[in-house]
Backbone as CSV, one residue per row, in Angstrom:
resi,resn,N_x,N_y,N_z,CA_x,CA_y,CA_z,C_x,C_y,C_z
1,UNK,40.544,-68.071,-70.002,40.853,-67.493,-68.632,41.618,-66.813,-68.272
2,UNK,42.888,-66.595,-69.086,43.512,-65.706,-68.220,43.354,-63.920,-68.838
3,UNK,42.704,-63.866,-69.969,42.084,-62.355,-69.885,41.345,-62.224,-68.839
4,UNK,40.393,-63.072,-68.837,39.178,-62.482,-68.018,39.643,-61.929,-66.203
5,UNK,41.145,-62.360,-65.908,41.223,-62.435,-64.606,41.616,-60.844,-63.937
6,UNK,42.282,-60.172,-64.837,42.449,-58.796,-64.400,41.295,-58.302,-64.554
7,UNK,40.015,-58.277,-65.204,38.664,-57.771,-64.819,37.941,-58.358,-63.541
8,UNK,38.238,-59.263,-63.183,37.679,-60.034,-62.009,38.326,-59.566,-61.016
9,UNK,39.453,-59.377,-61.362,40.154,-58.258,-60.044,39.908,-56.864,-59.577
10,UNK,39.603,-56.285,-60.772,39.172,-55.272,-60.908,37.620,-55.061,-60.199
11,UNK,36.551,-55.815,-60.323,35.579,-56.180,-59.552,35.533,-56.112,-58.335
12,UNK,36.257,-57.078,-57.776,36.458,-57.354,-56.323,36.990,-55.928,-55.551
13,UNK,37.929,-55.257,-56.255,38.449,-54.126,-55.702,37.277,-52.939,-55.687
14,UNK,36.701,-53.018,-56.527,35.347,-51.978,-56.425,34.309,-52.295,-55.657
15,UNK,34.315,-53.264,-55.334,33.057,-53.913,-54.352,33.796,-53.450,-53.231
16,UNK,35.507,-53.804,-52.577,35.417,-53.546,-51.338,35.861,-52.283,-51.006
17,UNK,35.978,-51.449,-52.352,35.734,-49.450,-52.120,34.455,-49.277,-51.807
18,UNK,33.396,-50.171,-52.753,31.738,-49.577,-51.804,31.487,-50.032,-50.784
19,UNK,32.201,-51.101,-49.995,31.824,-51.573,-48.770,32.507,-50.564,-47.785
20,UNK,33.565,-50.189,-47.983,34.684,-49.059,-47.314,33.833,-47.994,-47.555
21,UNK,33.449,-47.527,-48.434,32.362,-46.098,-48.454,31.171,-46.547,-47.553
22,UNK,30.819,-47.481,-47.532,29.454,-47.605,-46.908,29.324,-47.645,-45.324
23,UNK,30.875,-47.797,-44.970,31.146,-48.125,-43.775,31.052,-46.777,-43.182
24,UNK,32.006,-45.774,-43.679,32.408,-44.622,-43.294,31.279,-43.786,-43.509
25,UNK,30.250,-43.578,-44.527,29.024,-43.142,-44.668,27.875,-43.557,-42.843
26,UNK,27.995,-44.807,-42.600,26.995,-45.311,-41.374,27.909,-44.727,-40.127
27,UNK,29.405,-44.654,-40.124,29.716,-43.928,-38.985,29.473,-42.755,-38.952
28,UNK,29.709,-41.744,-39.984,29.370,-40.160,-39.796,27.893,-40.140,-39.611
29,UNK,27.236,-40.939,-40.197,25.401,-40.791,-39.811,25.237,-41.179,-38.252
30,UNK,25.845,-42.190,-37.720,26.164,-42.366,-35.919,26.532,-41.094,-34.986
31,UNK,27.704,-40.705,-35.826,28.587,-38.836,-35.058,27.351,-38.110,-35.230
32,UNK,26.551,-38.119,-36.433,25.853,-36.521,-35.819,24.689,-36.866,-35.900
33,UNK,24.239,-38.103,-34.880,23.084,-37.948,-33.746,23.357,-37.432,-32.469
34,UNK,22.519,-36.381,-32.087,22.947,-35.565,-30.983,21.933,-35.612,-29.918
35,UNK,22.317,-35.679,-28.550,20.934,-35.765,-27.341,19.805,-34.878,-27.775
36,UNK,18.557,-35.118,-27.404,17.856,-34.352,-27.358,18.500,-32.999,-26.073
37,UNK,18.281,-31.901,-26.537,18.476,-30.715,-25.190,17.558,-31.145,-24.412
38,UNK,18.015,-30.908,-23.167,17.069,-30.465,-21.681,16.261,-29.286,-21.902
39,UNK,14.866,-29.381,-21.486,13.963,-28.243,-21.392,14.642,-27.071,-20.543
40,UNK,14.292,-26.105,-20.968,15.410,-25.055,-19.790,14.400,-24.516,-19.214
41,UNK,14.793,-23.834,-17.713,13.644,-22.771,-17.141,13.209,-21.888,-18.075
42,UNK,12.563,-21.196,-17.905,11.876,-19.878,-18.484,12.217,-19.084,-17.601
43,UNK,12.898,-17.809,-18.459,13.599,-16.893,-17.856,12.703,-16.047,-17.093
44,UNK,13.573,-15.600,-16.114,13.081,-14.904,-14.990,11.676,-13.965,-14.993
45,UNK,10.731,-13.900,-14.898,9.663,-12.724,-15.125,8.902,-13.754,-15.776
46,UNK,9.151,-15.002,-16.365,7.961,-15.696,-17.303,6.945,-16.139,-16.451
47,UNK,7.131,-16.556,-15.203,6.328,-17.471,-14.715,5.044,-16.604,-14.290
48,UNK,3.970,-17.596,-13.760,2.723,-16.898,-13.614,2.876,-16.191,-12.365
49,UNK,2.091,-14.975,-12.566,1.849,-13.679,-11.588,2.674,-12.521,-12.005
50,UNK,3.213,-12.888,-13.253,3.870,-11.696,-13.952,2.711,-10.559,-14.185
51,UNK,2.761,-9.470,-14.167,1.537,-8.353,-14.369,1.292,-8.737,-16.139
52,UNK,0.189,-8.176,-16.134,-0.172,-8.170,-17.767,0.527,-6.676,-18.346
53,UNK,1.254,-6.857,-19.876,1.984,-5.827,-20.439,3.297,-6.126,-19.909
54,UNK,3.439,-7.120,-19.343,5.308,-7.439,-18.706,5.573,-8.400,-19.281
55,UNK,6.487,-8.470,-20.782,7.322,-9.893,-21.160,7.897,-10.589,-20.330
56,UNK,7.943,-12.194,-20.238,9.288,-12.412,-19.446,10.734,-12.879,-20.191
57,UNK,10.605,-12.009,-21.340,11.870,-12.627,-22.382,12.850,-11.788,-21.849
58,UNK,14.096,-12.242,-21.795,15.034,-11.753,-21.408,15.689,-10.622,-22.571
59,UNK,15.836,-9.471,-22.183,16.665,-8.505,-23.108,17.811,-7.782,-22.429
60,UNK,18.608,-7.505,-23.479,19.825,-7.347,-22.919,19.956,-5.427,-22.814
61,UNK,18.722,-4.903,-22.668,18.026,-3.523,-21.796,18.519,-3.442,-20.888
62,UNK,18.160,-4.407,-19.866,17.819,-4.242,-18.517,18.920,-5.692,-17.993
63,UNK,19.732,-5.311,-16.638,20.524,-6.381,-15.780,19.172,-7.538,-15.498
64,UNK,19.941,-8.628,-15.137,19.541,-9.742,-14.853,18.314,-9.614,-13.919
65,UNK,17.282,-10.171,-13.728,15.629,-9.911,-13.283,14.734,-9.019,-13.547
66,UNK,14.716,-8.351,-14.425,14.041,-7.524,-14.581,13.521,-7.753,-16.042
67,UNK,11.677,-7.642,-15.898,10.931,-8.016,-17.422,10.736,-6.602,-18.000
68,UNK,10.447,-7.016,-19.414,10.364,-6.024,-20.357,9.055,-5.598,-19.992
69,UNK,8.612,-4.381,-19.997,7.351,-3.777,-19.983,7.226,-3.745,-21.715
70,UNK,5.872,-4.240,-22.015,5.528,-4.250,-23.505,4.058,-3.808,-23.500
71,UNK,3.765,-3.518,-22.579,2.281,-2.574,-22.544,2.059,-1.272,-22.610
72,UNK,0.973,-0.307,-22.700,1.188,0.946,-23.399,-0.313,1.286,-22.631
73,UNK,0.136,2.811,-22.102,-1.034,3.549,-21.480,-2.282,3.357,-22.197
74,UNK,-3.281,3.092,-21.649,-4.484,3.423,-22.399,-5.706,4.183,-21.723
75,UNK,-6.237,5.194,-22.286,-7.617,5.480,-21.349,-8.696,4.688,-21.176
76,UNK,-9.107,4.645,-19.933,-9.483,3.555,-19.465,-11.444,4.041,-20.022
77,UNK,-11.566,4.182,-21.007,-12.739,4.289,-21.350,-13.769,3.468,-21.722
78,UNK,-13.356,1.756,-21.222,-14.050,0.891,-21.908,-14.925,0.269,-21.022
79,UNK,-14.139,-0.697,-20.542,-14.982,-1.871,-19.250,-15.210,-1.263,-18.147
80,UNK,-14.141,-1.127,-17.258,-13.537,-0.593,-16.197,-14.304,1.046,-15.706
81,UNK,-15.311,1.055,-14.840,-16.414,2.330,-14.654,-15.143,3.098,-13.619
82,UNK,-15.118,3.899,-14.241,-14.041,5.006,-13.697,-14.826,6.722,-13.456
83,UNK,-14.691,7.561,-12.698,-15.236,9.006,-12.445,-14.128,9.710,-12.016
84,UNK,-14.690,11.105,-12.441,-13.936,11.731,-11.792,-14.542,13.236,-11.646
85,UNK,-14.014,14.133,-10.168,-14.492,15.679,-10.272,-14.050,16.566,-10.808
86,UNK,-14.494,16.695,-11.838,-13.708,17.889,-13.110,-13.232,19.318,-11.903
87,UNK,-12.835,19.879,-12.617,-12.003,21.390,-12.112,-13.345,22.253,-12.164
88,UNK,-13.893,23.044,-11.009,-14.935,23.557,-10.721,-16.179,23.178,-10.939
89,UNK,-15.884,21.394,-10.242,-17.154,21.015,-10.086,-17.520,19.810,-10.775
90,UNK,-17.918,19.742,-12.155,-18.433,19.159,-12.527,-17.870,17.419,-12.658
91,UNK,-18.933,16.846,-12.595,-18.592,15.150,-12.367,-18.624,14.304,-13.883
92,UNK,-17.576,13.952,-14.428,-17.188,13.133,-14.989,-17.880,11.638,-14.990
93,UNK,-18.363,10.842,-15.961,-18.363,9.433,-15.690,-17.927,9.101,-17.535
94,UNK,-17.004,7.949,-17.454,-17.048,7.090,-18.297,-18.102,5.964,-18.882
95,UNK,-18.191,5.362,-20.061,-19.432,4.765,-20.604,-19.779,3.697,-19.397
96,UNK,-18.737,3.007,-18.984,-18.985,1.864,-18.083,-19.560,2.505,-16.817
97,UNK,-19.569,3.334,-16.260,-19.847,3.688,-14.960,-21.455,4.558,-15.398
98,UNK,-21.494,5.068,-16.464,-23.113,5.498,-17.007,-23.875,4.183,-17.053
99,UNK,-23.337,2.972,-17.891,-24.235,2.209,-18.080,-24.134,1.224,-16.654
100,UNK,-23.224,1.328,-15.483,-23.505,0.578,-14.175,-24.865,1.318,-13.664
101,UNK,-24.749,2.551,-14.136,-26.344,3.140,-13.261,-27.424,3.054,-14.089
102,UNK,-27.397,2.281,-15.196,-28.506,2.186,-15.872,-28.590,3.267,-16.776
103,UNK,-27.828,3.316,-17.204,-27.991,5.224,-18.103,-29.315,5.510,-18.027
104,UNK,-28.880,6.327,-17.043,-30.282,7.426,-16.323,-29.490,8.927,-17.319
105,UNK,-31.172,9.122,-17.152,-31.369,10.706,-17.884,-30.694,11.839,-16.383
106,UNK,-30.433,11.373,-15.186,-30.507,12.190,-14.480,-29.664,11.342,-13.293
107,UNK,-29.326,12.040,-12.156,-28.363,11.325,-11.058,-28.842,11.866,-9.863
108,UNK,-28.817,11.387,-8.460,-28.833,11.940,-7.461,-27.682,11.368,-6.437
109,UNK,-27.484,12.611,-5.760,-25.984,12.568,-4.959,-26.339,12.232,-3.397
110,UNK,-25.284,11.532,-2.813,-25.432,11.551,-1.412,-23.654,10.971,-0.857
111,UNK,-23.896,11.684,0.490,-22.483,11.965,1.022,-22.622,11.473,2.393
112,UNK,-21.371,10.491,2.790,-21.455,9.909,4.114,-20.203,10.350,4.366
113,UNK,-19.955,11.169,5.348,-19.456,12.131,5.686,-18.191,11.099,6.665
114,UNK,-18.999,10.305,7.589,-18.216,9.234,8.208,-17.223,8.854,7.748
115,UNK,-17.403,7.965,6.817,-16.062,7.267,6.089,-15.829,8.321,4.631
116,UNK,-16.420,9.219,4.526,-15.371,9.912,3.000,-15.943,9.490,1.686
117,UNK,-17.215,9.114,1.449,-17.528,8.478,0.453,-18.735,9.452,0.050
118,UNK,-18.822,9.041,-1.673,-19.766,9.624,-2.342,-20.686,8.715,-3.276
119,UNK,-22.247,8.692,-3.033,-22.937,7.642,-3.593,-23.416,8.775,-4.665
120,UNK,-24.054,7.844,-6.161,-24.119,8.411,-7.042,-25.413,7.307,-7.575
121,UNK,-26.548,7.609,-8.111,-27.564,6.344,-7.966,-28.424,7.459,-9.078
122,UNK,-28.883,6.360,-10.238,-29.444,6.755,-11.097,-30.812,7.387,-10.997
123,UNK,-31.222,8.138,-11.627,-32.785,8.960,-11.561,-33.235,9.754,-12.451
124,UNK,-34.901,9.789,-12.079,-35.549,10.209,-13.297,-35.004,11.754,-13.571
125,UNK,-35.279,12.276,-14.166,-34.987,13.643,-14.533,-36.407,14.555,-14.067
126,UNK,-37.419,14.001,-13.591,-38.076,14.789,-13.005,-38.125,15.082,-11.476
127,UNK,-37.226,14.139,-10.826,-36.946,14.534,-9.547,-36.288,16.182,-9.230
128,UNK,-37.073,16.645,-8.405,-36.541,17.583,-7.883,-34.906,18.201,-7.501
129,UNK,-34.379,17.098,-7.234,-33.208,17.209,-6.829,-32.090,16.762,-7.358
130,UNK,-32.527,16.263,-8.153,-31.569,15.135,-9.333,-31.084,15.877,-10.320
131,UNK,-29.400,15.964,-10.866,-28.948,16.502,-11.658,-28.771,15.566,-12.803
132,UNK,-29.148,16.534,-14.081,-28.930,16.293,-15.310,-27.738,15.125,-15.928
133,UNK,-27.656,14.178,-16.634,-26.343,13.696,-17.037,-26.773,13.854,-18.680
134,UNK,-25.563,14.164,-19.144,-25.379,14.851,-20.557,-24.533,14.046,-21.237
135,UNK,-24.406,13.948,-22.299,-23.368,13.490,-23.467,-22.251,14.167,-23.829
136,UNK,-20.633,13.844,-23.422,-20.205,15.289,-23.982,-20.038,14.930,-25.569
137,UNK,-19.613,16.231,-26.055,-19.661,16.088,-27.600,-18.330,15.440,-27.924
138,UNK,-17.178,16.193,-27.347,-15.816,15.762,-27.770,-15.179,14.454,-27.179
139,UNK,-16.103,13.313,-26.373,-15.585,12.562,-25.464,-16.631,11.271,-25.366
140,UNK,-15.927,10.458,-25.196,-16.714,9.299,-24.935,-17.323,9.269,-23.615
141,UNK,-17.583,10.248,-22.798,-18.223,10.035,-21.429,-19.347,11.030,-21.067
142,UNK,-19.878,11.162,-20.090,-20.935,11.741,-19.956,-20.121,12.965,-18.796
143,UNK,-21.015,13.760,-18.326,-20.650,15.114,-17.579,-22.232,15.624,-17.011
144,UNK,-21.985,15.321,-15.418,-23.091,16.132,-14.552,-22.380,17.320,-13.663
145,UNK,-23.535,18.149,-13.696,-23.421,19.236,-13.265,-23.443,18.869,-11.101
146,UNK,-22.118,19.169,-10.659,-22.078,19.088,-9.551,-21.517,20.049,-8.740
147,UNK,-21.245,21.370,-9.095,-20.450,22.110,-8.068,-21.283,22.437,-7.270
148,UNK,-22.468,22.564,-6.832,-22.906,23.041,-5.640,-23.011,21.357,-4.708
149,UNK,-22.487,20.699,-5.201,-23.020,19.225,-4.175,-21.385,19.441,-3.824
150,UNK,-20.038,19.698,-4.341,-18.714,19.735,-4.145,-18.540,20.650,-3.166
151,UNK,-19.239,21.727,-3.177,-18.912,23.143,-2.216,-19.565,22.449,-0.905
152,UNK,-20.761,22.037,-1.195,-21.741,21.732,0.033,-21.062,20.985,0.912
153,UNK,-20.303,19.824,0.252,-19.361,18.855,1.294,-18.117,19.253,1.300
154,UNK,-17.764,20.401,0.731,-15.943,21.188,1.426,-15.295,20.544,0.161
155,UNK,-15.303,19.896,-0.703,-14.502,19.489,-1.732,-14.110,20.524,-2.720
156,UNK,-12.712,20.825,-2.402,-11.689,21.452,-3.776,-11.226,20.878,-4.428
157,UNK,-12.008,21.299,-5.929,-11.939,20.901,-7.002,-11.870,22.182,-8.212
158,UNK,-11.611,23.098,-7.689,-11.789,24.574,-8.095,-10.439,24.427,-8.856
159,UNK,-9.488,24.086,-8.885,-7.801,24.424,-9.659,-7.172,22.701,-9.643
160,UNK,-8.166,22.064,-9.464,-7.609,20.796,-9.531,-8.575,19.409,-10.144
161,UNK,-8.293,18.347,-10.648,-9.197,17.277,-10.878,-8.954,16.288,-10.054
162,UNK,-9.871,15.493,-9.542,-10.240,14.157,-8.508,-10.545,13.067,-9.466
163,UNK,-9.497,12.476,-9.447,-10.083,11.141,-10.845,-9.654,9.888,-9.804
164,UNK,-11.180,8.834,-10.097,-11.018,7.560,-9.646,-11.232,6.644,-10.393
165,UNK,-10.260,6.148,-10.096,-9.599,4.670,-11.265,-10.471,3.365,-10.659
166,UNK,-10.811,3.644,-8.910,-11.388,2.524,-8.770,-12.894,2.958,-8.305
167,UNK,-13.952,2.930,-9.076,-15.366,2.705,-8.643,-16.143,1.449,-7.854
168,UNK,-16.699,1.932,-6.885,-17.330,0.412,-6.521,-18.747,0.329,-6.933
169,UNK,-19.266,-0.388,-7.421,-20.538,-0.603,-8.004,-21.181,-1.407,-6.888
170,UNK,-22.156,-1.054,-6.161,-23.089,-2.206,-5.581,-24.212,-2.818,-5.840
171,UNK,-24.852,-4.041,-5.074,-25.980,-4.402,-6.054,-27.238,-3.833,-6.621
172,UNK,-27.191,-2.769,-6.231,-28.491,-1.881,-6.372,-27.873,-0.976,-7.498
173,UNK,-26.891,-1.093,-8.129,-26.358,-0.115,-9.543,-25.952,1.402,-8.842
174,UNK,-25.250,1.540,-7.748,-25.279,2.773,-6.972,-23.458,2.461,-7.587
175,UNK,-23.085,3.838,-7.568,-21.568,4.011,-7.825,-21.103,5.080,-6.447
176,UNK,-19.912,4.106,-5.583,-19.522,4.968,-4.794,-17.947,4.994,-4.695
177,UNK,-17.943,6.660,-4.642,-16.636,7.411,-4.665,-15.745,7.374,-3.233
178,UNK,-15.018,6.701,-2.893,-14.279,7.093,-1.837,-13.186,8.394,-1.880
179,UNK,-13.258,9.049,-1.276,-12.481,10.270,-1.477,-11.047,10.113,-1.329
180,UNK,-10.671,9.448,-0.366,-9.062,9.559,0.143,-8.695,8.305,-1.076
181,UNK,-9.371,7.510,-1.861,-8.795,7.054,-3.005,-8.462,7.779,-4.243
182,UNK,-8.716,9.298,-4.422,-8.920,9.863,-5.970,-7.571,10.179,-6.265
183,UNK,-7.134,10.279,-7.205,-5.925,10.753,-7.591,-6.170,12.145,-8.110
184,UNK,-5.421,13.206,-7.497,-5.615,14.751,-7.952,-4.805,14.980,-8.730
185,UNK,-5.199,15.958,-10.053,-4.220,16.383,-11.198,-4.622,17.975,-10.920
186,UNK,-3.517,18.730,-11.145,-3.526,19.690,-11.316,-3.578,20.105,-12.750
187,UNK,-4.066,21.511,-13.136,-4.439,21.641,-14.400,-3.290,22.432,-15.070
188,UNK,-2.898,22.160,-16.069,-1.606,23.222,-16.666,-2.252,25.059,-16.448
189,UNK,-3.413,25.257,-17.162,-3.471,26.842,-16.900,-4.778,27.268,-15.878
190,UNK,-4.515,27.460,-15.028,-5.651,27.691,-13.886,-6.536,28.896,-14.405
191,UNK,-6.264,29.845,-14.862,-7.321,30.891,-15.342,-8.437,30.600,-16.334
192,UNK,-7.669,29.624,-17.542,-8.419,29.501,-18.429,-9.356,28.003,-17.907
193,UNK,-11.129,28.692,-17.695,-11.679,27.395,-17.574,-11.833,26.344,-18.179
194,UNK,-12.339,24.907,-18.654,-12.355,24.060,-19.592,-13.309,24.240,-20.303
195,UNK,-13.212,24.217,-21.676,-14.842,24.275,-22.806,-15.872,23.105,-22.581
196,UNK,-17.014,23.587,-22.822,-17.772,22.746,-22.246,-17.935,21.834,-23.556
197,UNK,-18.050,20.418,-22.733,-18.185,19.100,-23.983,-16.873,18.783,-23.948
198,UNK,-15.781,19.168,-23.273,-14.563,18.594,-23.624,-13.740,18.106,-22.176
199,UNK,-14.210,17.849,-21.106,-13.912,17.179,-20.209,-13.505,16.085,-20.088
200,UNK,-12.537,15.279,-21.155,-12.402,13.883,-20.958,-11.794,13.507,-19.719
201,UNK,-12.012,11.836,-19.210,-11.583,11.373,-18.085,-9.912,11.365,-18.338
202,UNK,-9.104,11.546,-17.467,-7.414,11.646,-17.459,-7.107,10.492,-17.654
C-alpha cells in the first residue's frame, strides 16, 4: 500500500486542478456575456418623407441635420410628360407627352388668354389647321412647327427656350401648358439657329 500512496495523492491533486480550471472557465464565460444593445433611433433625415435621392445616412462632410443627396440629374425623357417651346417657336414633346396625345400624326393648338394656358390635342394630318408631328433624328422626342402660333399669342421664344416640367393631361388626352409655369432658358449662342432635328428637351 505504501508505494501506491504518492500516486493516489497525485491523482487527487490533478482532479482538484481540473475542477479549479473548470471554475475559471465558467466564470470567464459568464463575464463575456453582454446585454443586447438597445436599437438606436435612425439618423436625422432617415425617417419617412425624405425626398427621393437623399440618403438618411450620416456623413462627415456635412454638419448635423443635413442629409446626403445621392441622386443624379436625369433628362426626363421617359415616364413624365414634358414639353418646351424651343428657340424660334418650335414645340418639343418628349415621348411620354407624345404618347399621352395618342401618338398622333399631327396636333391642333388652342390658347386660353384668360388663364394663360396652351392646349395641345392630337389630330389627323388631313385637318387644314393641324401641325404635323415629326420624330427628331438626334433625340428621343418629337417636334412641331409652331412659330406662327407663338407669334399670334405674343409668346417670345426668339432668343430663349420655355420648358414645361409639369404638363397637365386631361381625360380627353389634351395636354395643357400653363405659361407662367414655364422655365425660361437662354441659349448660349443667340446668332446661330439650332440644327434641324437636334432640339432635345433640356
